[in-house]
C-alpha positions, 0 to 999 in steps of 0.5 A, a space after each residue: 134589710 133596705 139597701 141604701 146608696 153610697 157615692 163619692 163623686 164629689 171627691 173622686 179626684 182620680 180612679 185611685 181615690 174612687 176605689 179608696 172611697 169604695 173601701 171606706 163605704 164597704 167598711 162603714 156598711 159592715 160596721 153599721 150593719 147597713 146594706 150599702 150599694 155604691 153608685 158612681 153617678 158620673 158626669 154629666 148625670 146631674 147631681 141634683 137628681 142624686 141628692 133628691 133620692 130617698 135612699 141616700 146612705 153615704 153620699 157626698 153632698 155640697 153645702 150650698 145645695 144642702 142649705 138651698 134645699 132647707 138643710 133637711 138631709 141627715 149629716 153623717 160625717 165629713 173628712 178632716 182634711 189638710 185645711 181642718 182643725 177640729 172641724 171639717 173645713 175647706 176653701 176655694 183655691 183660685 188657680 192659674 197655669 204657672 206659665 201665666 206669670 201671675 201671682 195674685 187674683 188681680 193680675 188675672 182680670 180681663 182673662 178667661 174664667 172657668 167656673 161651675 154652676 150655681 149649685 156649687 159652693 166651691 165652684 160658684 158661691 165661694 168664688 163669687 165671694 172671693 171676687 166680689 170685693 174687686 168688682 165694684 159692679 164691673 165685669 172682671 173677666 173678658 169671657 166666662 165658661 161654665 163647666 160641669 165638675 172640678 175635673 172639667 175646670 182643671 182640664 179646661 185650664 191645663 188645655 188653655 181653654 180658660 185662664 183661671 178656675 176655682 177648685 175645691 181645696 180638698 179635691 186639690 189636695 187629693 189630686 196633687 197627692 196622686 199627681 205631684 207634677 201638678 204642683 209645678 204646673 199650677 199657681 194659686 192666685 187666691 184663697 177664699 175663707 174657710 167654710 164647712 166642707 161637703 159631707 156624707 149625707 143620708 136622705 131626709 127620710 133616713 131612719 134615726 137608727 140607721 143615721 146613728 149606726 152610720 155615724 158610729 161606723 165612721 167614728 169607729 173607722 176613724 180610730 181603727 189602726 187598720 184604716 190608717 193607710 187609707 186615711 193617709 191616701 185620702 188626705 184625711 185625719 178622721 171623720 167629724 160630725 158637722 152641725 147644721 149651723 156650720 153651713 149658715 155662713 154659706 148663705 151669708 157669703 151669697 148675701 155679701 156678694 150681692 151687697 157688693 154688686 157682684 151677683 154672679 162670677 161671670 
């Protein structure tokens, strides 16, 4: 049997969550009859290299690089998190320290912005779309810093190295579920529109039978009474199966920001 890899790096909000995803992957592999090997792929290992691997089985993949690579990866499933209805959706939250006294996006202009690289939907593309209507071709922040991960964005904000950062809303829900004090430390200044969220992907080369087995395993685990506690710990109701078309809006957000004269959030 061919061994495929699983990786939860995008949503390893805490070590507790990383271990929880390991348990999900183990159960999914068992139910599917697929040999899965968990890889951690910690930063600064580039995510782009992970997503090029031909042995992906259950690897969280961001929607923006998925679209940029031609939407060829096989969608296995995505969590229905706190922002989701029947479809797996999330948004970008624009965060500041509660001590800033700010309550809306405009009050942060002229300060220091932390953001992720252009490969990120939540940390770059959705941020750009959120800020573009305010820009009118002008620079909004006095300084910007590119950061590697959502955790790096949050750390830079809490340590005072930047004043405002974007954060994936599902990552935020995972984080504050384990570290409730962060709800008091942080303030949400703005929210981007909801879009299809990162999903567990297999490589484009994955066999149809393997894809079907993994999809079936996630669907079965989603309904299993024994998985209820773990689903609650991961702030999710179940897995759903997004369609390729659900991610088309990500390219539309980029085009809209360019039309508004805001090519990058710096």
